[in-house]
C-alpha positions as CSV (number, residue, x, y, z in Angstrom):
1,M,47.2,126.8,112.4
2,W,48.6,127.7,115.9
3,L,51.8,129.0,114.2
4,R,49.8,131.5,112.1
5,A,48.0,132.7,115.2
6,A,51.4,133.1,117.0
7,L,53.1,135.1,114.3
8,P,52.3,138.7,113.5
9,N,50.4,139.7,110.4
10,L,53.0,141.3,108.1
11,Q,50.7,142.2,105.3
12,D,50.5,145.9,106.4
13,V,54.1,146.2,107.5
14,D,56.7,147.9,105.4
15,L,59.1,145.4,104.0
16,K,62.1,147.2,105.7
17,D,60.4,146.8,109.1
18,A,59.2,143.2,108.7
19,G,62.3,141.6,110.2
20,E,62.2,143.7,113.3
21,V,58.4,143.1,113.8
22,L,59.0,139.4,113.5
23,A,62.0,139.4,115.8
24,Q,60.0,141.3,118.5
25,R,57.2,138.8,118.2
26,L,59.6,135.9,118.6
27,L,61.1,137.5,121.7
28,Q,57.6,137.9,123.2
29,L,56.8,134.3,122.5
30,M,60.1,133.3,124.2
31,K,59.1,135.4,127.2
32,D,55.6,134.0,127.3
33,A,57.0,130.5,127.2
34,E,59.4,131.4,130.0
35,I,62.4,130.4,127.9
36,P,65.7,131.4,129.6
37,N,67.0,134.8,128.5
38,G,70.0,133.7,126.4
39,L,73.0,131.8,127.7
40,T,73.0,133.8,130.9
41,G,69.6,132.3,131.7
42,L,71.3,128.9,131.5
43,G,74.1,129.9,133.9
44,Y,76.8,131.0,131.4
45,N,78.6,134.3,131.5
46,H,81.2,136.1,129.4
47,S,84.0,134.1,131.1
48,H,82.6,131.0,129.3
49,L,82.9,132.4,125.8
50,E,86.2,130.9,124.9
51,V,85.2,127.4,126.2
52,L,81.9,127.5,124.3
53,T,83.6,128.6,121.1
54,D,86.3,125.9,121.5
55,G,83.7,123.3,122.1
56,A,81.7,124.3,119.0
57,M,84.5,124.4,116.5
58,P,85.0,120.6,116.3
59,Q,81.3,120.1,115.5
60,R,82.0,119.7,111.8
61,R,78.7,118.1,110.8
62,L,76.8,121.2,112.0
63,L,79.3,123.8,110.8
64,D,79.8,122.2,107.4
65,N,76.0,122.1,106.8
66,A,75.7,125.8,107.7
67,P,75.0,128.2,104.7
68,K,78.4,129.8,105.6
69,T,81.1,128.1,107.6
70,P,82.0,130.4,110.5
71,N,85.5,131.1,111.6
72,R,86.5,131.1,115.3
73,A,86.0,134.9,115.6
74,E,82.5,134.7,114.2
75,M,81.6,131.8,116.5
76,L,82.9,133.9,119.5
77,N,80.7,136.8,118.4
78,L,77.7,134.5,118.0
79,Y,78.1,133.3,121.6
80,S,78.7,136.8,122.8
81,N,75.5,138.0,121.2
82,A,73.6,135.0,122.6
83,M,74.3,135.9,126.2
84,K,71.0,138.0,126.5
85,Y,68.2,138.6,124.1
86,W,66.1,141.1,126.1
């Protein structure tokens, strides 16, 4: 029940806008909960991207169960995009 109250009502939202509406609500929930703003909020910066990527690549159980197995460039991009969310 709390989850329903936390998420936006998407019934009146155009389908093409639903993802953005949901994403904005999730960001607001993260801010309200004082979750750190991405990896920079945890003390990482762009100089750590290579190390983070190299550390993630051997995690076969997690990567092999992903819907799409990412390559190294995709993992690097994932970490780069996770530096800040707002």
